[in-house]
C-alpha positions as CSV (number, residue, x, y, z in Angstrom):
1,M,-0.3,0.1,-0.1
2,T,1.6,3.7,-1.3
3,T,1.3,6.5,1.3
4,L,0.4,9.8,0.7
5,V,3.4,11.4,0.4
6,E,4.5,8.6,-1.7
7,R,1.5,9.3,-3.9
8,I,1.6,12.5,-4.4
9,R,5.1,12.1,-5.4
10,N,4.5,10.2,-7.8
11,A,1.7,12.5,-9.3
12,E,4.6,15.8,-9.1
13,L,6.5,13.4,-11.4
14,E,3.7,12.3,-13.5
15,K,2.9,16.0,-13.9
16,Q,6.6,17.0,-14.7
17,R,6.8,14.2,-17.8
18,A,3.0,15.9,-18.7
19,L,5.0,19.5,-19.6
20,A,8.2,18.3,-20.5
21,G,6.6,16.0,-22.8
22,L,4.5,19.6,-23.9
23,H,7.3,21.2,-23.9
24,Q,9.3,19.2,-26.5
25,E,5.7,19.1,-28.7
26,L,5.5,22.9,-28.8
27,G,9.4,22.9,-30.0
28,Y,11.3,24.0,-26.9
29,R,13.5,22.4,-24.9
30,S,12.9,23.4,-21.5
31,A,10.5,25.8,-19.2
32,Q,13.1,28.2,-19.2
33,D,13.6,28.6,-23.0
34,L,9.4,28.5,-23.5
35,A,9.2,31.5,-21.1
36,Q,11.6,33.3,-22.5
37,A,10.5,32.8,-25.8
38,I,6.6,34.2,-24.2
39,L,8.8,37.7,-22.6
40,D,10.4,37.9,-26.3
41,A,7.1,38.4,-27.7
42,G,5.5,40.7,-24.6
43,R,8.5,42.9,-25.8
44,A,7.9,42.7,-29.6
45,H,4.7,43.8,-28.9
46,G,5.5,46.7,-27.1
47,G,5.7,44.8,-23.4
48,P,7.9,46.2,-20.9
49,S,11.2,44.0,-20.7
50,P,12.3,42.5,-17.2
51,S,14.8,44.3,-16.5
52,K,12.4,47.8,-16.4
53,A,9.9,46.6,-14.9
54,S,12.0,45.4,-11.9
55,A,13.6,49.3,-11.9
56,S,10.4,50.9,-11.8
57,A,7.1,51.0,-9.8
58,P,4.6,48.4,-9.2
59,A,3.1,46.9,-12.5
60,A,-0.3,48.3,-12.1
61,P,0.3,52.1,-10.5
62,A,-3.1,54.1,-8.5
63,A,-3.7,57.0,-9.7
64,S,-1.7,59.8,-7.6
65,G,-3.7,61.1,-4.2
66,N,-5.5,57.7,-4.8
67,S,-5.1,54.7,-2.0
68,R,-6.8,52.5,-3.8
69,K,-4.5,49.1,-5.0
70,G,-6.8,48.3,-8.4
71,R,-5.5,48.1,-12.1
72,R,-5.4,51.5,-14.0
73,V,-7.9,52.1,-17.1
74,P,-6.0,53.6,-19.6
75,D,-6.7,56.8,-20.9
76,A,-8.0,55.1,-24.4
77,T,-10.3,52.7,-23.1
78,R,-12.0,55.3,-20.9
79,K,-11.6,57.9,-24.3
80,A,-13.1,54.2,-26.0
81,I,-15.9,54.0,-23.2
82,A,-16.7,57.9,-23.4
83,D,-17.6,58.0,-27.1
84,A,-19.4,54.6,-26.6
85,L,-21.7,56.7,-24.0
86,K,-21.7,59.7,-26.0
87,N,-22.9,57.9,-29.1
88,G,-25.8,56.1,-27.2
89,E,-24.5,52.4,-26.5
90,T,-26.0,51.7,-22.6
91,A,-23.9,51.8,-19.4
92,A,-24.9,48.7,-18.3
93,L,-23.6,46.8,-21.3
94,L,-20.1,48.4,-21.7
95,P,-18.1,47.1,-18.8
96,K,-18.3,43.3,-20.4
97,K,-17.3,45.0,-23.5
98,F,-14.5,47.1,-22.7
99,G,-13.7,44.6,-19.7
100,V,-14.2,47.1,-16.6
101,S,-15.9,47.5,-13.7
102,Y,-19.6,48.7,-14.1
103,N,-18.0,51.8,-11.7
104,I,-15.3,53.1,-13.9
105,V,-18.2,53.5,-16.4
106,H,-20.6,55.2,-14.0
107,A,-17.3,57.1,-13.1
108,I,-16.7,58.2,-17.1
109,K,-20.3,59.1,-17.3
110,Q,-19.9,61.5,-13.9
111,T,-17.2,63.1,-15.2
112,L,-19.6,63.3,-19.1
113,G,-22.0,65.0,-16.9
114,M,-24.7,62.2,-17.9
115,V,-25.2,61.5,-14.5
116,T,-28.0,63.6,-12.2
117,A,-28.0,64.0,-8.9
118,R,-30.5,62.6,-6.2
119,S,-33.2,64.5,-5.4
120,G,-32.6,63.8,-1.6
121,K,-36.3,62.6,-1.3
122,G,-36.6,60.0,1.5
123,K,-33.6,60.9,3.5
124,K,-34.0,62.2,7.0
125,K,-33.0,65.5,8.5
126,G,-31.1,65.9,11.5
């Protein structure tokens, strides 16, 4: 009877063999060769080089004066969302189309003046 530790070791070996086979099928000698090819392809499409990425600030900086840690939405995406809103597209469909949250779309609507303030009805005074 095999112990749990032996079964885990065997599963890990099987995984390593399968990955090695996959790398060879893809035409790479090792995982490092595949990783290097991925990095090279990213650089060819305008991605940062590893030396620049490690030397600079975090990859997804928050807006200045903002303590939130979320990713920053590029200005081109914000402009495309604004254009879509101006062309009459509904805000409910835009988050999925552009890969952002509804809150981002709503904030863009606010900057465009497309959101009206609540009337304040129902609020308790005092």
